DRENPA-3360 file (N, C-alpha, C; in nm, 2 decimals, always signed):
BEGIN
1 = XXXXXXXX = -4.78/+2.84/-0.41/-4.73/+2.97/-0.47/-4.81/+3.09/-0.41 ~ -4.74/+3.19/-0.37/-4.80/+3.31/-0.33/-4.75/+3.43/-0.41 ~ -4.83/+3.53/-0.42/-4.78/+3.65/-0.49/-4.71/+3.75/-0.40 ~ -4.70/+3.72/-0.27/-4.63/+3.79/-0.18/-4.62/+3.72/-0.05 ~ -4.51/+3.73/+0.03/-4.50/+3.65/+0.15/-4.61/+3.68/+0.25 ~ -4.67/+3.80/+0.25/-4.78/+3.83/+0.34/-4.92/+3.80/+0.29 ~ -4.92/+3.74/+0.17/-5.05/+3.71/+0.10/-5.08/+3.56/+0.12 ~ -5.21/+3.53/+0.10/-5.25/+3.39/+0.10/-5.20/+3.31/-0.02;
9 = XXXXXXXX = -5.22/+3.18/-0.02/-5.17/+3.10/-0.13/-5.26/+3.12/-0.26 ~ -5.19/+3.15/-0.37/-5.26/+3.15/-0.50/-5.28/+3.01/-0.55 ~ -5.18/+2.92/-0.52/-5.19/+2.78/-0.55/-5.14/+2.71/-0.42 ~ -5.21/+2.60/-0.39/-5.18/+2.52/-0.27/-5.21/+2.37/-0.29 ~ -5.11/+2.29/-0.26/-5.12/+2.15/-0.26/-5.17/+2.10/-0.40 ~ -5.10/+2.14/-0.51/-5.13/+2.09/-0.64/-5.05/+1.97/-0.67 ~ -5.12/+1.86/-0.69/-5.05/+1.73/-0.73/-5.12/+1.68/-0.85 ~ -5.05/+1.68/-0.96/-5.11/+1.66/-1.09/-5.02/+1.59/-1.19;
17 = XXXXXXXX = -5.07/+1.49/-1.26/-4.99/+1.43/-1.36/-5.07/+1.43/-1.49 ~ -5.00/+1.49/-1.60/-5.07/+1.50/-1.73/-4.99/+1.41/-1.82 ~ -5.07/+1.34/-1.91/-5.01/+1.25/-2.00/-4.97/+1.32/-2.13 ~ -4.86/+1.27/-2.20/-4.82/+1.33/-2.32/-4.94/+1.32/-2.43 ~ -4.96/+1.43/-2.49/-5.07/+1.44/-2.59/-5.21/+1.46/-2.54 ~ -5.22/+1.47/-2.41/-5.35/+1.49/-2.34/-5.40/+1.63/-2.37 ~ -5.53/+1.64/-2.38/-5.60/+1.77/-2.40/-5.67/+1.80/-2.27 ~ -5.63/+1.91/-2.20/-5.68/+1.94/-2.07/-5.75/+2.07/-2.07;
25 = XXXXXXXX = -5.87/+2.08/-2.02/-5.95/+2.20/-2.00/-5.93/+2.25/-1.86 ~ -5.91/+2.38/-1.84/-5.90/+2.43/-1.70/-6.00/+2.54/-1.68 ~ -6.09/+2.51/-1.58/-6.20/+2.61/-1.55/-6.20/+2.65/-1.41 ~ -6.28/+2.75/-1.38/-6.29/+2.80/-1.24/-6.33/+2.94/-1.24 ~ -6.39/+2.99/-1.14/-6.43/+3.13/-1.13/-6.31/+3.22/-1.12 ~ -6.33/+3.35/-1.14/-6.22/+3.44/-1.13/-6.15/+3.43/-0.99 ~ -6.01/+3.42/-1.00/-5.94/+3.41/-0.88/-5.92/+3.27/-0.83 ~ -5.96/+3.17/-0.91/-5.96/+3.03/-0.86/-5.81/+2.97/-0.87;
33 = XXXXXXXX = -5.73/+3.03/-0.96/-5.59/+2.98/-0.97/-5.55/+2.94/-1.11 ~ -5.64/+2.96/-1.21/-5.61/+2.92/-1.34/-5.49/+2.98/-1.40 ~ -5.48/+3.11/-1.40/-5.37/+3.18/-1.45/-5.24/+3.16/-1.37 ~ -5.25/+3.14/-1.24/-5.14/+3.11/-1.15/-5.08/+2.98/-1.19 ~ -5.16/+2.88/-1.23/-5.11/+2.75/-1.28/-5.02/+2.77/-1.40 ~ -5.06/+2.85/-1.49/-4.99/+2.88/-1.62/-4.86/+2.95/-1.58 ~ -4.86/+3.05/-1.48/-4.74/+3.12/-1.45/-4.63/+3.03/-1.39 ~ -4.67/+2.93/-1.31/-4.57/+2.85/-1.25/-4.51/+2.75/-1.36;
41 = XXXXXXXX = -4.60/+2.71/-1.46/-4.55/+2.63/-1.57/-4.45/+2.71/-1.65 ~ -4.47/+2.83/-1.67/-4.38/+2.92/-1.75/-4.26/+2.98/-1.67 ~ -4.26/+2.94/-1.54/-4.16/+3.00/-1.45/-4.16/+3.15/-1.45 ~ -4.28/+3.20/-1.43/-4.29/+3.35/-1.43/-4.30/+3.40/-1.28 ~ -4.29/+3.31/-1.19/-4.29/+3.34/-1.05/-4.17/+3.27/-0.99 ~ -4.10/+3.34/-0.90/-3.97/+3.29/-0.84/-3.98/+3.28/-0.69 ~ -4.02/+3.39/-0.63/-4.03/+3.40/-0.49/-4.16/+3.34/-0.44 ~ -4.16/+3.30/-0.31/-4.28/+3.25/-0.25/-4.34/+3.13/-0.32;
49 = XXXXXXXX = -4.25/+3.05/-0.38/-4.30/+2.93/-0.46/-4.22/+2.81/-0.41 ~ -4.28/+2.70/-0.39/-4.21/+2.57/-0.36/-4.28/+2.46/-0.44 ~ -4.21/+2.35/-0.44/-4.25/+2.23/-0.51/-4.18/+2.22/-0.64 ~ -4.22/+2.13/-0.73/-4.14/+2.11/-0.85/-4.24/+2.07/-0.96 ~ -4.19/+2.10/-1.09/-4.27/+2.06/-1.21/-4.17/+1.98/-1.29 ~ -4.21/+1.86/-1.33/-4.13/+1.77/-1.41/-4.19/+1.75/-1.54 ~ -4.11/+1.76/-1.65/-4.15/+1.73/-1.78/-4.06/+1.63/-1.84 ~ -4.12/+1.51/-1.87/-4.04/+1.39/-1.91/-3.93/+1.36/-1.81;
57 = XXXXXXXX = -3.97/+1.37/-1.68/-3.88/+1.34/-1.57/-3.78/+1.44/-1.54 ~ -3.77/+1.55/-1.61/-3.67/+1.66/-1.59/-3.74/+1.77/-1.51 ~ -3.67/+1.81/-1.40/-3.72/+1.93/-1.32/-3.69/+2.06/-1.40 ~ -3.80/+2.13/-1.43/-3.79/+2.25/-1.51/-3.70/+2.36/-1.45 ~ -3.68/+2.35/-1.32/-3.60/+2.45/-1.25/-3.45/+2.44/-1.29 ~ -3.41/+2.32/-1.34/-3.27/+2.30/-1.38/-3.24/+2.36/-1.51 ~ -3.34/+2.41/-1.59/-3.31/+2.47/-1.72/-3.31/+2.62/-1.71 ~ -3.23/+2.69/-1.78/-3.23/+2.83/-1.79/-3.36/+2.87/-1.86;
65 = XXXXXXXX = -3.42/+2.99/-1.81/-3.55/+3.03/-1.87/-3.54/+3.06/-2.02 ~ -3.42/+3.11/-2.06/-3.40/+3.14/-2.20/-3.41/+3.02/-2.29 ~ -3.37/+2.90/-2.23/-3.39/+2.78/-2.31/-3.53/+2.72/-2.29 ~ -3.57/+2.72/-2.16/-3.70/+2.65/-2.13/-3.82/+2.71/-2.19 ~ -3.84/+2.84/-2.17/-3.97/+2.90/-2.21/-4.00/+2.89/-2.36 ~ -3.89/+2.90/-2.45/-3.92/+2.89/-2.59/-3.97/+2.74/-2.63 ~ -3.95/+2.65/-2.54/-4.00/+2.51/-2.57/-4.15/+2.49/-2.55 ~ -4.21/+2.59/-2.49/-4.35/+2.59/-2.47/-4.42/+2.68/-2.57;
73 = XXXXXXXX = -4.55/+2.65/-2.60/-4.62/+2.74/-2.69/-4.73/+2.81/-2.61 ~ -4.75/+2.94/-2.63/-4.86/+3.01/-2.56/-4.94/+3.09/-2.65 ~ -5.07/+3.07/-2.64/-5.16/+3.15/-2.72/-5.25/+3.23/-2.63 ~ -5.22/+3.36/-2.61/-5.29/+3.44/-2.51/-5.42/+3.49/-2.56 ~ -5.50/+3.55/-2.47/-5.63/+3.61/-2.50/-5.61/+3.73/-2.60 ~ -5.51/+3.81/-2.58/-5.49/+3.92/-2.67/-5.36/+3.89/-2.75 ~ -5.38/+3.88/-2.88/-5.27/+3.84/-2.97/-5.21/+3.97/-3.02 ~ -5.08/+3.99/-3.00/-5.02/+4.11/-3.05/-4.98/+4.11/-3.19;
81 = XXXXXXXX = -4.98/+4.23/-3.25/-4.95/+4.24/-3.40/-4.84/+4.34/-3.41 ~ -4.74/+4.31/-3.50/-4.64/+4.41/-3.53/-4.67/+4.48/-3.66 ~ -4.62/+4.60/-3.67/-4.63/+4.67/-3.80/-4.55/+4.60/-3.90 ~ -4.60/+4.59/-4.02/-4.53/+4.52/-4.13/-4.61/+4.41/-4.19 ~ -4.54/+4.32/-4.25/-4.61/+4.21/-4.33/-4.66/+4.10/-4.24 ~ -4.75/+4.02/-4.31/-4.80/+3.90/-4.24/-4.68/+3.81/-4.21 ~ -4.59/+3.79/-4.30/-4.47/+3.71/-4.28/-4.40/+3.76/-4.15 ~ -4.38/+3.89/-4.13/-4.31/+3.94/-4.01/-4.39/+3.91/-3.89;
89 = XXXXXXXX = -4.52/+3.92/-3.90/-4.60/+3.89/-3.78/-4.60/+3.74/-3.74 ~ -4.59/+3.65/-3.84/-4.58/+3.51/-3.80/-4.44/+3.47/-3.76 ~ -4.34/+3.53/-3.81/-4.20/+3.49/-3.78/-4.12/+3.62/-3.76 ~ -4.14/+3.69/-3.64/-4.07/+3.81/-3.62/-3.92/+3.80/-3.61 ~ -3.87/+3.68/-3.57/-3.72/+3.66/-3.56/-3.66/+3.60/-3.69 ~ -3.75/+3.58/-3.79/-3.70/+3.54/-3.92/-3.63/+3.40/-3.91 ~ -3.69/+3.31/-3.84/-3.64/+3.17/-3.82/-3.68/+3.07/-3.92 ~ -3.78/+3.10/-4.00/-3.84/+2.99/-4.09/-3.84/+3.03/-4.23;
97 = XXXXXXXX = -3.83/+2.93/-4.32/-3.85/+2.95/-4.46/-3.99/+2.99/-4.49 ~ -4.02/+3.06/-4.60/-4.15/+3.10/-4.64/-4.24/+2.97/-4.66 ~ -4.18/+2.86/-4.70/-4.26/+2.74/-4.72/-4.31/+2.68/-4.59 ~ -4.25/+2.72/-4.48/-4.29/+2.66/-4.35/-4.40/+2.74/-4.28 ~ -4.43/+2.86/-4.34/-4.53/+2.95/-4.27/-4.67/+2.93/-4.34 ~ -4.77/+2.89/-4.26/-4.90/+2.86/-4.31/-4.96/+3.00/-4.34 ~ -5.63/+3.45/-4.20/-5.61/+3.57/-4.15/-5.67/+3.64/-4.04 ~ -5.75/+3.62/-3.98/-5.79/+3.72/-3.88/-5.68/+3.73/-3.77;
105 = XXXXXXXX = -5.68/+3.85/-3.70/-5.57/+3.88/-3.61/-5.56/+3.77/-3.50 ~ -5.67/+3.72/-3.45/-5.66/+3.63/-3.34/-5.59/+3.50/-3.38 ~ -5.59/+3.47/-3.51/-5.53/+3.34/-3.56/-5.38/+3.35/-3.57 ~ -5.32/+3.47/-3.56/-5.18/+3.49/-3.57/-5.10/+3.42/-3.45 ~ -5.15/+3.44/-3.33/-5.09/+3.37/-3.22/-5.09/+3.22/-3.23 ~ -5.20/+3.17/-3.29/-5.21/+3.02/-3.31/-5.11/+2.98/-3.42 ~ -5.10/+3.06/-3.53/-5.01/+3.02/-3.63/-4.86/+3.03/-3.59 ~ -4.83/+3.12/-3.50/-4.69/+3.13/-3.45/-4.66/+3.01/-3.38;
113 = XXXXXXXX = -4.75/+2.95/-3.30/-4.72/+2.83/-3.22/-4.71/+2.71/-3.32 ~ -4.80/+2.71/-3.42/-4.80/+2.59/-3.51/-4.67/+2.58/-3.58 ~ -4.62/+2.69/-3.64/-4.49/+2.68/-3.71/-4.37/+2.64/-3.62 ~ -4.38/+2.67/-3.49/-4.27/+2.64/-3.40/-4.28/+2.49/-3.35 ~ -4.39/+2.43/-3.38/-4.41/+2.28/-3.34/-4.37/+2.25/-3.19 ~ -4.44/+2.32/-3.10/-4.41/+2.30/-2.96/-4.49/+2.18/-2.91 ~ -4.44/+2.10/-2.82/-4.50/+1.98/-2.77/-4.60/+2.01/-2.66 ~ -4.58/+2.12/-2.59/-4.67/+2.17/-2.48/-4.72/+2.30/-2.52;
121 = XXXXXXXX = -4.86/+2.31/-2.53/-4.92/+2.44/-2.57/-5.02/+2.48/-2.47 ~ -5.02/+2.61/-2.43/-5.12/+2.67/-2.34/-5.20/+2.77/-2.41 ~ -5.34/+2.75/-2.41/-5.43/+2.85/-2.46/-5.50/+2.92/-2.35 ~ -5.46/+3.05/-2.33/-5.51/+3.12/-2.21/-5.62/+3.21/-2.26 ~ -5.74/+3.15/-2.26/-5.87/+3.21/-2.31/-5.84/+3.27/-2.45 ~ -5.78/+3.19/-2.53/-5.73/+3.24/-2.66/-5.84/+3.28/-2.76 ~ -5.96/+3.23/-2.73/-6.07/+3.26/-2.82/-6.18/+3.34/-2.75 ~ -6.14/+3.41/-2.65/-6.24/+3.49/-2.57/-6.30/+3.60/-2.65;
129 = XXXXXXXX = -6.23/+3.66/-2.74/-6.27/+3.78/-2.81/-6.32/+3.75/-2.95 ~ -6.34/+3.62/-2.98/-6.39/+3.59/-3.12/-6.53/+3.54/-3.11 ~ -6.60/+3.54/-3.23/-6.74/+3.49/-3.23/-6.74/+3.34/-3.23 ~ -6.85/+3.28/-3.20/-6.86/+3.14/-3.18/-6.82/+3.06/-3.31 ~ -6.85/+3.11/-3.42/-6.81/+3.04/-3.55/-6.66/+3.04/-3.57 ~ -6.59/+3.15/-3.54/-6.45/+3.15/-3.54/-6.39/+3.06/-3.44 ~ -6.45/+3.06/-3.32/-6.41/+2.98/-3.21/-6.41/+2.83/-3.26 ~ -6.51/+2.79/-3.32/-6.52/+2.65/-3.37/-6.41/+2.62/-3.47;
137 = XXXXXXXX = -6.39/+2.72/-3.56/-6.28/+2.70/-3.66/-6.15/+2.68/-3.59 ~ -6.12/+2.77/-3.49/-5.99/+2.76/-3.42/-5.98/+2.63/-3.35 ~ -6.09/+2.58/-3.28/-6.09/+2.45/-3.21/-6.06/+2.34/-3.31 ~ -6.12/+2.34/-3.43/-6.09/+2.24/-3.53/-5.94/+2.24/-3.57 ~ -5.89/+2.36/-3.59/-5.75/+2.37/-3.63/-5.66/+2.32/-3.52 ~ -5.69/+2.35/-3.39/-5.61/+2.31/-3.28/-5.61/+2.15/-3.27 ~ -5.73/+2.09/-3.29/-5.74/+1.95/-3.28/-5.65/+1.88/-3.39 ~ -5.65/+1.94/-3.51/-5.57/+1.89/-3.62/-5.42/+1.91/-3.60;
145 = XXXXXXXX = -5.39/+2.04/-3.58/-5.24/+2.07/-3.57/-5.17/+2.03/-3.45 ~ -5.25/+2.02/-3.34/-5.19/+1.99/-3.21/-5.23/+1.85/-3.16 ~ -5.26/+1.76/-3.25/-5.31/+1.63/-3.22/-5.21/+1.55/-3.13 ~ -5.08/+1.57/-3.16/-4.97/+1.50/-3.08/-4.92/+1.58/-2.97 ~ -4.98/+1.70/-2.94/-4.92/+1.79/-2.84/-5.01/+1.78/-2.71 ~ -4.94/+1.81/-2.60/-5.02/+1.83/-2.47/-5.07/+1.97/-2.47 ~ -5.20/+1.98/-2.46/-5.27/+2.12/-2.47/-5.34/+2.15/-2.35 ~ -5.31/+2.26/-2.28/-5.38/+2.31/-2.17/-5.47/+2.43/-2.21;
153 = XXXXXXXX = -5.60/+2.42/-2.19/-5.69/+2.53/-2.24/-5.76/+2.59/-2.12 ~ -5.73/+2.72/-2.09/-5.81/+2.79/-1.99/-5.93/+2.84/-2.06 ~ -6.05/+2.79/-2.01/-6.17/+2.81/-2.08/-6.25/+2.93/-2.04 ~ -6.32/+2.98/-2.13/-6.42/+3.09/-2.10/-6.55/+3.05/-2.16 ~ -6.56/+2.95/-2.24/-6.68/+2.90/-2.30/-6.69/+2.75/-2.28 ~ -6.81/+2.70/-2.26/-6.83/+2.55/-2.25/-6.78/+2.48/-2.37 ~ -6.81/+2.53/-2.49/-6.78/+2.46/-2.61/-6.63/+2.44/-2.63 ~ -6.55/+2.54/-2.57/-6.41/+2.53/-2.59/-6.34/+2.41/-2.52;
161 = XXXXXXXX = -6.40/+2.36/-2.42/-6.33/+2.25/-2.34/-6.41/+2.12/-2.33 ~ -6.53/+2.12/-2.39/-6.61/+1.99/-2.38/-6.55/+1.87/-2.45 ~ -6.46/+1.90/-2.55/-6.39/+1.78/-2.61/-6.26/+1.75/-2.55 ~ -6.23/+1.81/-2.43/-6.11/+1.78/-2.36/-6.10/+1.63/-2.32 ~ -5.98/+1.58/-2.30/-5.97/+1.44/-2.24/-6.01/+1.45/-2.10 ~ -5.96/+1.55/-2.03/-6.00/+1.57/-1.89/-6.01/+1.72/-1.86 ~ -6.09/+1.75/-1.76/-6.11/+1.89/-1.72/-6.06/+1.90/-1.57 ~ -5.99/+2.01/-1.55/-5.95/+2.05/-1.41/-6.03/+2.16/-1.37;
169 = XXXXXXXX = -6.10/+2.15/-1.25/-6.18/+2.26/-1.20/-6.10/+2.31/-1.08 ~ -6.06/+2.44/-1.09/-5.98/+2.51/-0.99/-6.07/+2.59/-0.90 ~ -6.04/+2.59/-0.77/-6.11/+2.67/-0.67/-6.02/+2.70/-0.56 ~ -6.01/+2.83/-0.53/-5.93/+2.88/-0.42/-5.79/+2.82/-0.42 ~ -5.73/+2.82/-0.54/-5.59/+2.78/-0.56/-5.56/+2.63/-0.55 ~ -5.67/+2.55/-0.55/-5.65/+2.41/-0.55/-5.73/+2.34/-0.66 ~ -5.70/+2.21/-0.68/-5.78/+2.14/-0.78/-5.91/+2.08/-0.70 ~ -6.02/+2.13/-0.74/-6.14/+2.09/-0.67/-6.20/+1.96/-0.73;
177 = XXXXXXXX = -6.19/+1.95/-0.86/-6.24/+1.83/-0.94/-6.15/+1.81/-1.06 ~ -6.14/+1.68/-1.10/-6.07/+1.65/-1.22/-6.13/+1.52/-1.28 ~ -6.15/+1.52/-1.41/-6.21/+1.40/-1.47/-6.25/+1.44/-1.61 ~ -6.31/+1.34/-1.68/-6.36/+1.37/-1.81/-6.48/+1.46/-1.80 ~ -6.52/+1.53/-1.91/-6.64/+1.61/-1.90/-6.76/+1.54/-1.86 ~ -6.78/+1.41/-1.91/-6.89/+1.33/-1.88/-6.90/+1.29/-1.73 ~ -6.78/+1.25/-1.68/-6.77/+1.22/-1.54/-6.81/+1.34/-1.45 ~ -6.76/+1.45/-1.48/-6.78/+1.57/-1.40/-6.93/+1.61/-1.40;
185 = XXXXXXXX = -6.99/+1.60/-1.52/-7.13/+1.64/-1.53/-7.21/+1.54/-1.45 ~ -7.18/+1.41/-1.46/-7.26/+1.31/-1.39/-7.24/+1.33/-1.23 ~ -7.12/+1.38/-1.19/-7.10/+1.40/-1.05/-7.19/+1.51/-0.99 ~ -7.23/+1.60/-1.08/-7.32/+1.71/-1.04/-7.26/+1.79/-0.93 ~ -7.13/+1.82/-0.94/-7.06/+1.90/-0.85/-7.03/+2.04/-0.90 ~ -6.91/+2.09/-0.88/-6.87/+2.23/-0.91/-6.87/+2.25/-1.06 ~ -6.82/+2.15/-1.14/-6.82/+2.17/-1.29/-6.96/+2.18/-1.34 ~ -7.04/+2.09/-1.29/-7.18/+2.09/-1.34/-7.25/+2.23/-1.31;
193 = XXXXXXXX = -7.21/+2.28/-1.19/-7.27/+2.42/-1.15/-7.22/+2.53/-1.24 ~ -7.09/+2.52/-1.28/-7.03/+2.62/-1.37/-7.10/+2.61/-1.51 ~ -7.13/+2.49/-1.55/-7.19/+2.47/-1.68/-7.34/+2.53/-1.67 ~ -7.41/+2.50/-1.57/-7.54/+2.56/-1.55/-7.55/+2.71/-1.55 ~ -7.45/+2.77/-1.49/-7.45/+2.91/-1.47/-7.37/+2.98/-1.58 ~ -7.29/+2.90/-1.66/-7.20/+2.95/-1.76/-7.10/+3.05/-1.70 ~ -7.06/+3.02/-1.58/-6.96/+3.11/-1.51/-6.83/+3.04/-1.52 ~ -6.75/+3.08/-1.63/-6.62/+3.02/-1.65/-6.51/+3.12/-1.62;
201 = XX = -6.54/+3.21/-1.53/-6.44/+3.31/-1.48/-6.40/+3.41/-1.58 ~ -6.49/+3.46/-1.66/-6.46/+3.56/-1.76/-6.42/+3.69/-1.69;
% end
């Protein structure tokens, strides 16, 4: 994937299989390709892109984006709020009964995804702007509510991804390392260096 035909690759030679229900941490310095990976998953790039993404054996390019994107859950770093009630903020399209709807502002994005019961959820530095204690509470909620979901977490803190099943280390648009946190720490490679320097691409 390129952001322009005259630009270098933002992603190159990505070959990856994720298992249903797996919790994946994604790390790398700024410009490593973390956000680009999310953009191709959500089909936010059309030109200068080749390859395919299959979910349950189905090529996502065969689905209209109006059908496909709502099947995914996204919790961004900046959670938007609408004027009005908590109810309207959780369910702006009025799709759910009040019994189906489970306070800090950053938790709203999380709650929106929880009530929609998405099977694939992306957390794009979702807890970057909260204190460590709130981060822990959110991670516990994610583990409980998304236990059967495939969760991709773009990390900004070590604590956010150390309980992941596997960690993907991105570098220059490619997957530099992949493995369990313990395997990558023992390897003493790029992930171990990121941990030592706490450089998670903030």
